[in-house]
PDB file of N, H, CA, C and O in Angstrom:
ATOM      1  N   UNK A   1      99.787  86.525  97.520  1.00  0.00           N
ATOM      2  CA  UNK A   1      99.117  87.603  97.705  1.00  0.00           C
ATOM      3  C   UNK A   1      99.860  88.927  97.241  1.00  0.00           C
ATOM      4  O   UNK A   1     101.052  88.781  96.968  1.00  0.00           O
ATOM      5  N   UNK A   2      99.158  90.581  97.074  1.00  0.00           N
ATOM      6  H   UNK A   2      98.190  90.699  97.295  1.00  0.00           H
ATOM      7  CA  UNK A   2     100.257  91.423  97.198  1.00  0.00           C
ATOM      8  C   UNK A   2     100.343  91.765  98.904  1.00  0.00           C
ATOM      9  O   UNK A   2      99.847  90.958  99.690  1.00  0.00           O
ATOM     10  N   UNK A   3     101.023  93.042  99.409  1.00  0.00           N
ATOM     11  H   UNK A   3     101.426  93.698  98.770  1.00  0.00           H
ATOM     12  CA  UNK A   3     100.731  93.254 100.547  1.00  0.00           C
ATOM     13  C   UNK A   3     100.190  93.953 101.251  1.00  0.00           C
ATOM     14  O   UNK A   3      99.987  95.077 100.793  1.00  0.00           O
ATOM     15  N   UNK A   4      99.896  93.788 102.088  1.00  0.00           N
ATOM     16  H   UNK A   4     100.061  92.874 102.460  1.00  0.00           H
ATOM     17  CA  UNK A   4      98.893  94.834 102.338  1.00  0.00           C
ATOM     18  C   UNK A   4      99.379  96.118 103.534  1.00  0.00           C
ATOM     19  O   UNK A   4      99.902  96.208 104.645  1.00  0.00           O
ATOM     20  N   UNK A   5      98.766  97.045 102.373  1.00  0.00           N
ATOM     21  H   UNK A   5      98.341  96.972 101.471  1.00  0.00           H
ATOM     22  CA  UNK A   5      99.366  98.564 102.396  1.00  0.00           C
ATOM     23  C   UNK A   5      99.020  99.173 104.020  1.00  0.00           C
ATOM     24  O   UNK A   5      99.217 100.371 104.227  1.00  0.00           O
ATOM     25  N   UNK A   6      98.561  98.388 105.012  1.00  0.00           N
ATOM     26  H   UNK A   6      98.401  97.415 104.844  1.00  0.00           H
ATOM     27  CA  UNK A   6      98.459  98.961 105.859  1.00  0.00           C
ATOM     28  C   UNK A   6      97.827  97.592 107.300  1.00  0.00           C
ATOM     29  O   UNK A   6      96.939  96.815 106.948  1.00  0.00           O
ATOM     30  N   UNK A   7      98.531  97.451 109.143  1.00  0.00           N
ATOM     31  H   UNK A   7      99.252  98.082 109.429  1.00  0.00           H
ATOM     32  CA  UNK A   7      98.308  96.655 109.698  1.00  0.00           C
ATOM     33  C   UNK A   7      96.791  97.255 110.368  1.00  0.00           C
ATOM     34  O   UNK A   7      96.882  98.151 111.208  1.00  0.00           O
ATOM     35  N   UNK A   8      95.685  96.846 110.055  1.00  0.00           N
ATOM     36  H   UNK A   8      95.611  96.119 109.372  1.00  0.00           H
ATOM     37  CA  UNK A   8      94.994  96.650 111.130  1.00  0.00           C
ATOM     38  C   UNK A   8      95.435  96.409 111.936  1.00  0.00           C
ATOM     39  O   UNK A   8      96.549  95.890 112.012  1.00  0.00           O
ATOM     40  N   UNK A   9      94.056  96.970 113.654  1.00  0.00           N
ATOM     41  H   UNK A   9      93.151  97.392 113.592  1.00  0.00           H
ATOM     42  CA  UNK A   9      93.944  96.535 114.611  1.00  0.00           C
ATOM     43  C   UNK A   9      93.286  95.023 115.270  1.00  0.00           C
ATOM     44  O   UNK A   9      92.089  94.773 115.126  1.00  0.00           O
ATOM     45  N   UNK A  10      93.850  94.448 115.710  1.00  0.00           N
ATOM     46  H   UNK A  10      94.822  94.651 115.827  1.00  0.00           H
ATOM     47  CA  UNK A  10      92.526  92.516 115.631  1.00  0.00           C
ATOM     48  C   UNK A  10      92.189  93.265 116.286  1.00  0.00           C
ATOM     49  O   UNK A  10      92.811  94.283 116.593  1.00  0.00           O
ATOM     50  N   UNK A  11      90.736  92.818 116.790  1.00  0.00           N
ATOM     51  H   UNK A  11      90.231  91.992 116.541  1.00  0.00           H
ATOM     52  CA  UNK A  11      89.553  93.193 118.005  1.00  0.00           C
ATOM     53  C   UNK A  11      89.676  92.111 119.657  1.00  0.00           C
ATOM     54  O   UNK A  11      89.466  92.323 120.851  1.00  0.00           O
ATOM     55  N   UNK A  12      90.264  90.598 118.576  1.00  0.00           N
ATOM     56  H   UNK A  12      90.434  90.426 117.605  1.00  0.00           H
ATOM     57  CA  UNK A  12      89.746  90.064 119.638  1.00  0.00           C
ATOM     58  C   UNK A  12      91.213  88.896 120.156  1.00  0.00           C
ATOM     59  O   UNK A  12      91.629  88.122 119.294  1.00  0.00           O
ATOM     60  N   UNK A  13      91.744  88.890 121.290  1.00  0.00           N
ATOM     61  H   UNK A  13      91.406  89.518 121.991  1.00  0.00           H
ATOM     62  CA  UNK A  13      92.486  87.534 122.035  1.00  0.00           C
ATOM     63  C   UNK A  13      92.576  86.392 120.550  1.00  0.00           C
ATOM     64  O   UNK A  13      92.087  86.487 119.424  1.00  0.00           O
ATOM     65  N   UNK A  14      93.035  85.830 120.901  1.00  0.00           N
ATOM     66  H   UNK A  14      93.432  85.752 121.815  1.00  0.00           H
ATOM     67  CA  UNK A  14      94.099  84.161 119.705  1.00  0.00           C
ATOM     68  C   UNK A  14      93.829  83.600 120.202  1.00  0.00           C
ATOM     69  O   UNK A  14      94.305  83.701 121.332  1.00  0.00           O
ATOM     70  N   UNK A  15      92.615  82.181 119.945  1.00  0.00           N
ATOM     71  H   UNK A  15      92.227  82.099 119.027  1.00  0.00           H
ATOM     72  CA  UNK A  15      92.629  81.338 120.945  1.00  0.00           C
ATOM     73  C   UNK A  15      92.671  79.785 120.412  1.00  0.00           C
ATOM     74  O   UNK A  15      93.497  79.692 119.504  1.00  0.00           O
ATOM     75  N   UNK A  16      92.350  79.167 120.558  1.00  0.00           N
ATOM     76  H   UNK A  16      91.679  79.243 121.295  1.00  0.00           H
ATOM     77  CA  UNK A  16      93.003  77.664 120.630  1.00  0.00           C
ATOM     78  C   UNK A  16      92.847  77.006 119.263  1.00  0.00           C
ATOM     79  O   UNK A  16      93.491  75.966 119.120  1.00  0.00           O
ATOM     80  N   UNK A  17      92.003  77.480 118.083  1.00  0.00           N
ATOM     81  H   UNK A  17      91.480  78.324 118.199  1.00  0.00           H
ATOM     82  CA  UNK A  17      92.183  77.509 116.832  1.00  0.00           C
ATOM     83  C   UNK A  17      93.676  78.421 116.367  1.00  0.00           C
ATOM     84  O   UNK A  17      93.988  77.859 115.317  1.00  0.00           O
ATOM     85  N   UNK A  18      94.387  79.167 116.539  1.00  0.00           N
ATOM     86  H   UNK A  18      94.133  79.624 117.392  1.00  0.00           H
ATOM     87  CA  UNK A  18      95.388  79.382 116.501  1.00  0.00           C
ATOM     88  C   UNK A  18      96.225  79.122 116.658  1.00  0.00           C
ATOM     89  O   UNK A  18      97.084  79.163 115.777  1.00  0.00           O
ATOM     90  N   UNK A  19      96.481  78.659 118.010  1.00  0.00           N
ATOM     91  H   UNK A  19      95.783  78.627 118.725  1.00  0.00           H
ATOM     92  CA  UNK A  19      97.435  78.322 118.814  1.00  0.00           C
ATOM     93  C   UNK A  19      98.554  77.331 118.689  1.00  0.00           C
ATOM     94  O   UNK A  19      99.613  77.475 119.299  1.00  0.00           O
ATOM     95  N   UNK A  20      98.268  76.184 117.778  1.00  0.00           N
ATOM     96  H   UNK A  20      97.407  76.067 117.283  1.00  0.00           H
ATOM     97  CA  UNK A  20      98.644  74.690 117.567  1.00  0.00           C
ATOM     98  C   UNK A  20      97.820  73.658 118.182  1.00  0.00           C
ATOM     99  O   UNK A  20      96.635  73.734 118.507  1.00  0.00           O
ATOM    100  N   UNK A  21      98.461  72.884 118.267  1.00  0.00           N
ATOM    101  H   UNK A  21      99.424  72.822 118.003  1.00  0.00           H
ATOM    102  CA  UNK A  21      97.965  71.229 118.813  1.00  0.00           C
ATOM    103  C   UNK A  21      96.910  70.656 118.929  1.00  0.00           C
ATOM    104  O   UNK A  21      96.870  70.013 117.881  1.00  0.00           O
ATOM    105  N   UNK A  22      95.420  70.279 119.830  1.00  0.00           N
ATOM    106  H   UNK A  22      95.453  70.802 120.682  1.00  0.00           H
ATOM    107  CA  UNK A  22      95.491  69.426 119.064  1.00  0.00           C
ATOM    108  C   UNK A  22      93.633  70.736 118.906  1.00  0.00           C
ATOM    109  O   UNK A  22      92.658  70.364 118.253  1.00  0.00           O
ATOM    110  N   UNK A  23      93.677  72.050 119.634  1.00  0.00           N
ATOM    111  H   UNK A  23      94.469  72.352 120.164  1.00  0.00           H
ATOM    112  CA  UNK A  23      92.655  72.369 119.208  1.00  0.00           C
ATOM    113  C   UNK A  23      92.816  73.114 117.913  1.00  0.00           C
ATOM    114  O   UNK A  23      91.746  73.640 117.606  1.00  0.00           O
ATOM    115  N   UNK A  24      93.984  73.398 116.853  1.00  0.00           N
ATOM    116  H   UNK A  24      94.853  72.971 117.102  1.00  0.00           H
ATOM    117  CA  UNK A  24      94.060  74.218 115.477  1.00  0.00           C
ATOM    118  C   UNK A  24      93.387  73.846 114.729  1.00  0.00           C
ATOM    119  O   UNK A  24      93.156  72.645 114.592  1.00  0.00           O
ATOM    120  N   UNK A  25      92.817  74.860 113.943  1.00  0.00           N
ATOM    121  H   UNK A  25      93.005  75.836 114.054  1.00  0.00           H
ATOM    122  CA  UNK A  25      92.819  75.231 112.909  1.00  0.00           C
ATOM    123  C   UNK A  25      93.241  75.437 111.596  1.00  0.00           C
ATOM    124  O   UNK A  25      92.802  76.392 110.955  1.00  0.00           O
ATOM    125  N   UNK A  26      94.252  74.445 110.999  1.00  0.00           N
ATOM    126  H   UNK A  26      94.608  73.669 111.520  1.00  0.00           H
ATOM    127  CA  UNK A  26      94.927  74.680 110.295  1.00  0.00           C
ATOM    128  C   UNK A  26      94.897  76.291 109.186  1.00  0.00           C
ATOM    129  O   UNK A  26      95.632  77.267 109.033  1.00  0.00           O
ATOM    130  N   UNK A  27      94.125  76.001 108.851  1.00  0.00           N
ATOM    131  H   UNK A  27      93.528  75.208 108.976  1.00  0.00           H
ATOM    132  CA  UNK A  27      93.494  77.536 107.626  1.00  0.00           C
ATOM    133  C   UNK A  27      93.219  78.541 108.471  1.00  0.00           C
ATOM    134  O   UNK A  27      93.279  79.620 107.883  1.00  0.00           O
ATOM    135  N   UNK A  28      92.947  78.633 109.586  1.00  0.00           N
ATOM    136  H   UNK A  28      92.898  77.756 110.064  1.00  0.00           H
ATOM    137  CA  UNK A  28      93.098  80.103 110.067  1.00  0.00           C
ATOM    138  C   UNK A  28      93.950  80.145 110.315  1.00  0.00           C
ATOM    139  O   UNK A  28      94.372  81.159 109.758  1.00  0.00           O
ATOM    140  N   UNK A  29      95.156  79.473 111.170  1.00  0.00           N
ATOM    141  H   UNK A  29      94.813  78.650 111.622  1.00  0.00           H
ATOM    142  CA  UNK A  29      96.497  79.091 111.670  1.00  0.00           C
ATOM    143  C   UNK A  29      97.321  80.080 109.924  1.00  0.00           C
ATOM    144  O   UNK A  29      97.998  81.073 110.192  1.00  0.00           O
ATOM    145  N   UNK A  30      97.191  79.749 108.554  1.00  0.00           N
ATOM    146  H   UNK A  30      96.641  78.943 108.336  1.00  0.00           H
ATOM    147  CA  UNK A  30      97.967  79.522 108.294  1.00  0.00           C
ATOM    148  C   UNK A  30      97.946  81.288 107.660  1.00  0.00           C
ATOM    149  O   UNK A  30      98.957  81.920 107.351  1.00  0.00           O
ATOM    150  N   UNK A  31      96.340  81.864 107.582  1.00  0.00           N
ATOM    151  H   UNK A  31      95.519  81.351 107.833  1.00  0.00           H
ATOM    152  CA  UNK A  31      95.537  82.797 107.446  1.00  0.00           C
ATOM    153  C   UNK A  31      96.533  84.477 108.091  1.00  0.00           C
ATOM    154  O   UNK A  31      96.896  85.578 107.677  1.00  0.00           O
ATOM    155  N   UNK A  32      96.558  83.760 109.120  1.00  0.00           N
ATOM    156  H   UNK A  32      96.262  82.866 109.456  1.00  0.00           H
ATOM    157  CA  UNK A  32      97.228  84.620 110.282  1.00  0.00           C
ATOM    158  C   UNK A  32      98.946  84.694 110.360  1.00  0.00           C
ATOM    159  O   UNK A  32      99.693  85.664 110.233  1.00  0.00           O
ATOM    160  N   UNK A  33      99.268  83.116 110.646  1.00  0.00           N
ATOM    161  H   UNK A  33      98.661  82.328 110.749  1.00  0.00           H
ATOM    162  CA  UNK A  33     100.791  83.377 109.619  1.00  0.00           C
ATOM    163  C   UNK A  33     100.783  84.278 108.204  1.00  0.00           C
ATOM    164  O   UNK A  33     101.820  84.662 107.664  1.00  0.00           O
ATOM    165  N   UNK A  34     100.006  84.434 107.912  1.00  0.00           N
ATOM    166  H   UNK A  34      99.163  84.121 108.351  1.00  0.00           H
ATOM    167  CA  UNK A  34     100.441  84.391 105.907  1.00  0.00           C
ATOM    168  C   UNK A  34      99.985  86.621 106.953  1.00  0.00           C
ATOM    169  O   UNK A  34     100.868  87.215 107.571  1.00  0.00           O
ATOM    170  N   UNK A  35      98.749  87.111 106.798  1.00  0.00           N
ATOM    171  H   UNK A  35      98.031  86.628 106.296  1.00  0.00           H
ATOM    172  CA  UNK A  35      98.820  88.278 107.348  1.00  0.00           C
ATOM    173  C   UNK A  35      99.825  89.215 108.195  1.00  0.00           C
ATOM    174  O   UNK A  35      99.697  90.433 108.315  1.00  0.00           O
ATOM    175  N   UNK A  36     100.572  88.640 108.607  1.00  0.00           N
ATOM    176  H   UNK A  36     100.676  87.650 108.509  1.00  0.00           H
ATOM    177  CA  UNK A  36     101.289  89.100 109.860  1.00  0.00           C
ATOM    178  C   UNK A  36     102.599  89.123 109.058  1.00  0.00           C
ATOM    179  O   UNK A  36     103.322  90.115 109.155  1.00  0.00           O
ATOM    180  N   UNK A  37     102.934  88.143 108.308  1.00  0.00           N
ATOM    181  H   UNK A  37     102.347  87.337 108.228  1.00  0.00           H
ATOM    182  CA  UNK A  37     104.442  87.731 107.334  1.00  0.00           C
ATOM    183  C   UNK A  37     104.818  88.966 106.586  1.00  0.00           C
ATOM    184  O   UNK A  37     105.798  89.703 106.694  1.00  0.00           O
ATOM    185  N   UNK A  38     103.367  89.010 105.488  1.00  0.00           N
ATOM    186  H   UNK A  38     102.571  88.411 105.400  1.00  0.00           H
ATOM    187  CA  UNK A  38     102.823  89.995 104.536  1.00  0.00           C
ATOM    188  C   UNK A  38     102.765  91.271 105.457  1.00  0.00           C
ATOM    189  O   UNK A  38     103.440  92.247 105.129  1.00  0.00           O
ATOM    190  N   UNK A  39     102.316  91.293 106.115  1.00  0.00           N
ATOM    191  H   UNK A  39     101.768  90.500 106.381  1.00  0.00           H
ATOM    192  CA  UNK A  39     102.202  92.910 106.761  1.00  0.00           C
ATOM    193  C   UNK A  39     102.447  94.290 108.159  1.00  0.00           C
ATOM    194  O   UNK A  39     102.416  95.513 108.292  1.00  0.00           O
ATOM    195  N   UNK A  40     102.817  92.356 109.367  1.00  0.00           N
ATOM    196  H   UNK A  40     102.843  91.363 109.258  1.00  0.00           H
ATOM    197  CA  UNK A  40     103.578  92.781 110.108  1.00  0.00           C
ATOM    198  C   UNK A  40     104.542  94.185 110.561  1.00  0.00           C
ATOM    199  O   UNK A  40     104.632  94.865 111.583  1.00  0.00           O
ATOM    200  N   UNK A  41     105.257  94.202 109.068  1.00  0.00           N
ATOM    201  H   UNK A  41     105.184  93.650 108.238  1.00  0.00           H
ATOM    202  CA  UNK A  41     105.802  96.502 109.177  1.00  0.00           C
ATOM    203  C   UNK A  41     105.164  96.825 108.660  1.00  0.00           C
ATOM    204  O   UNK A  41     105.627  97.705 107.933  1.00  0.00           O
ATOM    205  N   UNK A  42     104.246  96.676 108.524  1.00  0.00           N
ATOM    206  H   UNK A  42     103.870  95.962 109.114  1.00  0.00           H
ATOM    207  CA  UNK A  42     103.882  97.852 107.736  1.00  0.00           C
ATOM    208  C   UNK A  42     102.878  98.650 109.051  1.00  0.00           C
ATOM    209  O   UNK A  42     102.318  98.232 110.064  1.00  0.00           O
ATOM    210  N   UNK A  43     103.080 100.552 108.114  1.00  0.00           N
ATOM    211  H   UNK A  43     103.535 100.891 107.290  1.00  0.00           H
ATOM    212  CA  UNK A  43     102.029 100.694 109.514  1.00  0.00           C
ATOM    213  C   UNK A  43     101.033 100.454 109.784  1.00  0.00           C
ATOM    214  O   UNK A  43     100.668  99.637 108.938  1.00  0.00           O
ATOM    215  N   UNK A  44      99.750 100.737 110.900  1.00  0.00           N
ATOM    216  H   UNK A  44     100.046 101.400 111.587  1.00  0.00           H
ATOM    217  CA  UNK A  44      98.458 100.302 111.439  1.00  0.00           C
ATOM    218  C   UNK A  44      98.255 101.139 110.170  1.00  0.00           C
ATOM    219  O   UNK A  44      99.135 101.780 109.594  1.00  0.00           O
ATOM    220  N   UNK A  45      96.743 101.023 109.760  1.00  0.00           N
ATOM    221  H   UNK A  45      96.029 100.503 110.228  1.00  0.00           H
ATOM    222  CA  UNK A  45      96.384 102.464 109.314  1.00  0.00           C
ATOM    223  C   UNK A  45      95.065 103.595 109.588  1.00  0.00           C
ATOM    224  O   UNK A  45      94.533 104.392 108.815  1.00  0.00           O
ATOM    225  N   UNK A  46      94.819 103.299 110.959  1.00  0.00           N
ATOM    226  H   UNK A  46      95.251 102.652 111.587  1.00  0.00           H
ATOM    227  CA  UNK A  46      94.597 104.736 111.690  1.00  0.00           C
ATOM    228  C   UNK A  46      96.072 105.153 111.908  1.00  0.00           C
ATOM    229  O   UNK A  46      96.302 104.720 110.779  1.00  0.00           O
ATOM    230  N   UNK A  47      97.045 105.507 112.239  1.00  0.00           N
ATOM    231  H   UNK A  47      96.858 105.859 113.157  1.00  0.00           H
ATOM    232  CA  UNK A  47      98.771 105.499 112.205  1.00  0.00           C
ATOM    233  C   UNK A  47      99.055 106.091 113.862  1.00  0.00           C
ATOM    234  O   UNK A  47      99.783 106.948 114.362  1.00  0.00           O
ATOM    235  N   UNK A  48      97.978 105.050 114.392  1.00  0.00           N
ATOM    236  H   UNK A  48      97.386 104.354 113.985  1.00  0.00           H
ATOM    237  CA  UNK A  48      97.884 104.226 116.115  1.00  0.00           C
ATOM    238  C   UNK A  48      98.933 102.851 116.337  1.00  0.00           C
ATOM    239  O   UNK A  48      99.312 102.061 115.472  1.00  0.00           O
ATOM    240  N   UNK A  49      99.265 102.868 117.865  1.00  0.00           N
ATOM    241  H   UNK A  49      98.957 103.510 118.567  1.00  0.00           H
ATOM    242  CA  UNK A  49     100.241 102.215 118.466  1.00  0.00           C
ATOM    243  C   UNK A  49      99.382 100.836 118.275  1.00  0.00           C
ATOM    244  O   UNK A  49      98.234 100.495 117.992  1.00  0.00           O
ATOM    245  N   UNK A  50     100.777 100.196 118.639  1.00  0.00           N
ATOM    246  H   UNK A  50     101.710 100.473 118.869  1.00  0.00           H
ATOM    247  CA  UNK A  50      99.448  99.075 118.527  1.00  0.00           C
ATOM    248  C   UNK A  50      98.906  98.610 120.205  1.00  0.00           C
ATOM    249  O   UNK A  50      99.318  99.101 121.255  1.00  0.00           O
ATOM    250  N   UNK A  51      98.284  97.956 120.105  1.00  0.00           N
ATOM    251  H   UNK A  51      97.950  97.556 119.251  1.00  0.00           H
ATOM    252  CA  UNK A  51      97.470  97.603 121.026  1.00  0.00           C
ATOM    253  C   UNK A  51      97.821  95.988 122.643  1.00  0.00           C
ATOM    254  O   UNK A  51      98.676  95.212 123.070  1.00  0.00           O
ATOM    255  N   UNK A  52      96.677  96.361 122.811  1.00  0.00           N
ATOM    256  H   UNK A  52      95.983  96.992 122.464  1.00  0.00           H
ATOM    257  CA  UNK A  52      98.050  94.459 123.987  1.00  0.00           C
ATOM    258  C   UNK A  52      96.486  93.595 123.167  1.00  0.00           C
ATOM    259  O   UNK A  52      95.614  93.507 124.031  1.00  0.00           O
ATOM    260  N   UNK A  53      96.233  93.278 122.442  1.00  0.00           N
ATOM    261  H   UNK A  53      96.942  93.349 121.740  1.00  0.00           H
ATOM    262  CA  UNK A  53      95.593  93.105 122.087  1.00  0.00           C
ATOM    263  C   UNK A  53      96.597  92.411 120.104  1.00  0.00           C
ATOM    264  O   UNK A  53      97.056  91.323 119.756  1.00  0.00           O
ATOM    265  N   UNK A  54      96.574  92.676 119.968  1.00  0.00           N
ATOM    266  H   UNK A  54      96.201  93.560 120.251  1.00  0.00           H
ATOM    267  CA  UNK A  54      97.386  93.346 118.883  1.00  0.00           C
ATOM    268  C   UNK A  54      98.861  92.944 119.336  1.00  0.00           C
ATOM    269  O   UNK A  54      99.390  92.509 118.313  1.00  0.00           O
ATOM    270  N   UNK A  55      99.690  92.889 120.289  1.00  0.00           N
ATOM    271  H   UNK A  55      99.261  93.242 121.120  1.00  0.00           H
ATOM    272  CA  UNK A  55     101.699  92.577 121.201  1.00  0.00           C
ATOM    273  C   UNK A  55     100.508  91.339 121.282  1.00  0.00           C
ATOM    274  O   UNK A  55     100.560  91.128 120.070  1.00  0.00           O
ATOM    275  N   UNK A  56      99.289  90.174 121.843  1.00  0.00           N
ATOM    276  H   UNK A  56      99.247  90.346 122.827  1.00  0.00           H
ATOM    277  CA  UNK A  56      98.940  89.288 122.244  1.00  0.00           C
ATOM    278  C   UNK A  56      99.896  88.215 120.679  1.00  0.00           C
ATOM    279  O   UNK A  56     100.884  87.482 120.639  1.00  0.00           O
ATOM    280  N   UNK A  57      98.913  88.698 119.679  1.00  0.00           N
ATOM    281  H   UNK A  57      98.111  89.293 119.711  1.00  0.00           H
ATOM    282  CA  UNK A  57      98.655  88.708 118.303  1.00  0.00           C
ATOM    283  C   UNK A  57     100.280  88.411 117.756  1.00  0.00           C
ATOM    284  O   UNK A  57     100.706  87.276 117.540  1.00  0.00           O
ATOM    285  N   UNK A  58     100.851  89.306 117.633  1.00  0.00           N
ATOM    286  H   UNK A  58     100.505  90.228 117.809  1.00  0.00           H
ATOM    287  CA  UNK A  58     102.421  88.945 117.841  1.00  0.00           C
ATOM    288  C   UNK A  58     103.210  88.019 118.526  1.00  0.00           C
ATOM    289  O   UNK A  58     104.204  87.341 118.266  1.00  0.00           O
ATOM    290  N   UNK A  59     102.702  88.138 119.178  1.00  0.00           N
ATOM    291  H   UNK A  59     101.895  88.689 119.389  1.00  0.00           H
ATOM    292  CA  UNK A  59     103.498  87.355 120.591  1.00  0.00           C
ATOM    293  C   UNK A  59     103.287  85.916 119.357  1.00  0.00           C
ATOM    294  O   UNK A  59     104.213  85.511 118.654  1.00  0.00           O
ATOM    295  N   UNK A  60     102.340  85.530 119.347  1.00  0.00           N
ATOM    296  H   UNK A  60     101.588  85.858 119.919  1.00  0.00           H
ATOM    297  CA  UNK A  60     101.387  84.128 119.635  1.00  0.00           C
ATOM    298  C   UNK A  60     102.155  83.859 118.008  1.00  0.00           C
ATOM    299  O   UNK A  60     102.577  82.722 117.796  1.00  0.00           O
ATOM    300  N   UNK A  61     102.358  85.228 116.589  1.00  0.00           N
ATOM    301  H   UNK A  61     102.015  86.152 116.761  1.00  0.00           H
ATOM    302  CA  UNK A  61     103.344  84.820 115.644  1.00  0.00           C
ATOM    303  C   UNK A  61     104.283  84.061 116.033  1.00  0.00           C
ATOM    304  O   UNK A  61     104.418  82.916 115.600  1.00  0.00           O
ATOM    305  N   UNK A  62     105.361  84.809 117.241  1.00  0.00           N
ATOM    306  H   UNK A  62     105.252  85.739 117.593  1.00  0.00           H
ATOM    307  CA  UNK A  62     106.372  84.075 117.336  1.00  0.00           C
ATOM    308  C   UNK A  62     106.627  83.245 117.756  1.00  0.00           C
ATOM    309  O   UNK A  62     106.866  82.194 117.161  1.00  0.00           O
ATOM    310  N   UNK A  63     106.655  83.380 118.614  1.00  0.00           N
ATOM    311  H   UNK A  63     106.461  84.234 119.098  1.00  0.00           H
ATOM    312  CA  UNK A  63     105.892  81.640 119.093  1.00  0.00           C
ATOM    313  C   UNK A  63     105.704  81.182 117.637  1.00  0.00           C
ATOM    314  O   UNK A  63     106.827  80.767 117.349  1.00  0.00           O
ATOM    315  N   UNK A  64     105.240  81.087 116.997  1.00  0.00           N
ATOM    316  H   UNK A  64     104.328  81.424 117.231  1.00  0.00           H
ATOM    317  CA  UNK A  64     105.111  79.948 116.155  1.00  0.00           C
ATOM    318  C   UNK A  64     105.919  79.752 115.088  1.00  0.00           C
ATOM    319  O   UNK A  64     106.050  78.677 114.503  1.00  0.00           O
ATOM    320  N   UNK A  65     106.649  81.115 114.733  1.00  0.00           N
ATOM    321  H   UNK A  65     106.542  81.988 115.208  1.00  0.00           H
ATOM    322  CA  UNK A  65     107.821  81.059 113.518  1.00  0.00           C
ATOM    323  C   UNK A  65     109.320  81.118 114.207  1.00  0.00           C
ATOM    324  O   UNK A  65     110.289  80.536 113.719  1.00  0.00           O
ATOM    325  N   UNK A  66     109.371  81.990 115.542  1.00  0.00           N
ATOM    326  H   UNK A  66     108.584  82.463 115.938  1.00  0.00           H
ATOM    327  CA  UNK A  66     110.981  81.594 116.421  1.00  0.00           C
ATOM    328  C   UNK A  66     111.189  82.512 115.426  1.00  0.00           C
ATOM    329  O   UNK A  66     112.056  82.126 114.643  1.00  0.00           O
ATOM    330  N   UNK A  67     110.579  83.905 115.079  1.00  0.00           N
ATOM    331  H   UNK A  67     109.874  84.218 115.715  1.00  0.00           H
ATOM    332  CA  UNK A  67     110.854  85.601 114.572  1.00  0.00           C
ATOM    333  C   UNK A  67     110.326  86.616 115.042  1.00  0.00           C
ATOM    334  O   UNK A  67     109.191  87.080 114.931  1.00  0.00           O
ATOM    335  N   UNK A  68     110.977  86.851 115.431  1.00  0.00           N
ATOM    336  H   UNK A  68     111.899  86.474 115.521  1.00  0.00           H
ATOM    337  CA  UNK A  68     109.601  88.278 115.252  1.00  0.00           C
ATOM    338  C   UNK A  68     109.933  89.676 113.787  1.00  0.00           C
ATOM    339  O   UNK A  68     109.075  90.387 113.265  1.00  0.00           O
ATOM    340  N   UNK A  69     110.975  89.657 113.579  1.00  0.00           N
ATOM    341  H   UNK A  69     111.672  89.078 114.003  1.00  0.00           H
ATOM    342  CA  UNK A  69     111.264  90.513 112.171  1.00  0.00           C
ATOM    343  C   UNK A  69     109.778  90.460 111.347  1.00  0.00           C
ATOM    344  O   UNK A  69     109.428  91.621 111.133  1.00  0.00           O
ATOM    345  N   UNK A  70     109.094  89.782 110.979  1.00  0.00           N
ATOM    346  H   UNK A  70     109.378  88.839 111.153  1.00  0.00           H
ATOM    347  CA  UNK A  70     108.271  89.631 110.842  1.00  0.00           C
ATOM    348  C   UNK A  70     107.259  90.963 111.290  1.00  0.00           C
ATOM    349  O   UNK A  70     107.145  91.933 110.541  1.00  0.00           O
ATOM    350  N   UNK A  71     106.505  90.866 112.686  1.00  0.00           N
ATOM    351  H   UNK A  71     106.597  90.078 113.295  1.00  0.00           H
ATOM    352  CA  UNK A  71     105.715  92.044 113.676  1.00  0.00           C
ATOM    353  C   UNK A  71     106.534  93.198 114.574  1.00  0.00           C
ATOM    354  O   UNK A  71     106.524  93.452 115.778  1.00  0.00           O
ATOM    355  N   UNK A  72     107.276  93.803 113.391  1.00  0.00           N
ATOM    356  H   UNK A  72     107.285  93.597 112.413  1.00  0.00           H
ATOM    357  CA  UNK A  72     108.449  94.513 114.548  1.00  0.00           C
ATOM    358  C   UNK A  72     107.930  95.478 114.207  1.00  0.00           C
ATOM    359  O   UNK A  72     108.657  96.430 114.488  1.00  0.00           O
ATOM    360  N   UNK A  73     106.452  95.983 113.426  1.00  0.00           N
ATOM    361  H   UNK A  73     105.861  95.210 113.197  1.00  0.00           H
ATOM    362  CA  UNK A  73     105.607  97.184 113.762  1.00  0.00           C
ATOM    363  C   UNK A  73     104.756  97.049 115.144  1.00  0.00           C
ATOM    364  O   UNK A  73     104.606  97.985 115.929  1.00  0.00           O
ATOM    365  N   UNK A  74     104.218  95.730 115.322  1.00  0.00           N
ATOM    366  H   UNK A  74     104.340  94.970 114.684  1.00  0.00           H
ATOM    367  CA  UNK A  74     103.782  95.280 116.486  1.00  0.00           C
ATOM    368  C   UNK A  74     104.470  95.298 118.158  1.00  0.00           C
ATOM    369  O   UNK A  74     104.036  95.822 119.184  1.00  0.00           O
ATOM    370  N   UNK A  75     105.924  94.349 117.855  1.00  0.00           N
ATOM    371  H   UNK A  75     106.276  93.923 117.022  1.00  0.00           H
ATOM    372  CA  UNK A  75     106.809  94.912 118.680  1.00  0.00           C
ATOM    373  C   UNK A  75     107.776  95.821 119.281  1.00  0.00           C
ATOM    374  O   UNK A  75     108.563  95.939 120.220  1.00  0.00           O
ATOM    375  N   UNK A  76     107.163  96.584 117.930  1.00  0.00           N
ATOM    376  H   UNK A  76     106.524  96.489 117.167  1.00  0.00           H
ATOM    377  CA  UNK A  76     108.598  98.043 118.842  1.00  0.00           C
ATOM    378  C   UNK A  76     109.243  98.346 118.734  1.00  0.00           C
ATOM    379  O   UNK A  76     109.687  99.158 119.546  1.00  0.00           O
TER     380      UNK A  76
END
């Protein structure tokens, strides 16, 4: 798909469905990874900065992919 025009703030902390391991849910995990791969460098839609929740998702992205390149907006 196309790159989203901006990055939405996350409202909930990531949970075990996204973290890999026995409780992971691959469709949710793949959707999360695809979103940050496509939009993680875009500015936030509200023009704001990353919240602690946004940073938790970005850190999980880095943990799973071993790369911070696609979440540079979130991590600063």
